[in-house]
C-alpha positions in Angstrom: 7.9 10.9 9.8 11.7 10.8 9.7 13.8 10.3 6.5 14.4 6.6 7.3 10.7 5.9 7.6 9.9 7.8 4.4 12.3 5.4 2.6 11.4 2.2 4.4 7.7 2.5 4.1 7.5 2.5 0.3 10.1 -0.3 0.1 8.0 -2.5 2.5 4.8 -1.8 0.5 6.5 -2.6 -2.9 8.0 -5.7 -1.4 4.5 -6.9 -0.3 3.1 -6.1 -3.8 5.6 -8.5 -5.4 3.5 -11.4 -4.0 0.7 -12.1 -6.5 -1.7 -12.9 -3.6 -1.5 -9.3 -2.6 -3.7 -8.4 -5.6 -6.4 -11.0 -5.0 -9.6 -10.7 -3.0 -10.6 -7.9 -0.8 -8.9 -5.9 1.9 -10.0 -3.4 4.6 -8.6 -0.2 5.8 -10.4 2.3 8.1 -13.6 0.3 8.0 -13.8 0.4 4.2 -13.7 -3.0 2.4 -12.7 -2.8 -1.3 -10.9 -5.1 -3.9 -7.2 -5.4 -3.1 -6.3 -3.9 -6.5 -8.2 -0.7 -5.6 -6.6 -0.4 -2.2 -3.2 -0.8 -3.9 -4.0 2.2 -6.0 -5.0 4.2 -2.9 -1.9 3.2 -1.1 0.3 4.2 -4.1 -1.4 7.6 -4.2 -0.7 8.1 -0.5 3.0 7.1 -0.9 3.4 9.6 -3.8 1.6 12.5 -2.0 3.2 12.0 1.4 6.8 11.2 0.6 
């Protein structure tokens, strides 16, 4: 991942999280279905570890 992508990805994710609907219901990633708030925590961990 290049430097521009490392900056743009967190910005896109944070922008999406500003929408209250992003925290409601369930979501799926990699065949795993979990509450959206749990997936947000996983995504945040990934951003912190990989950037």
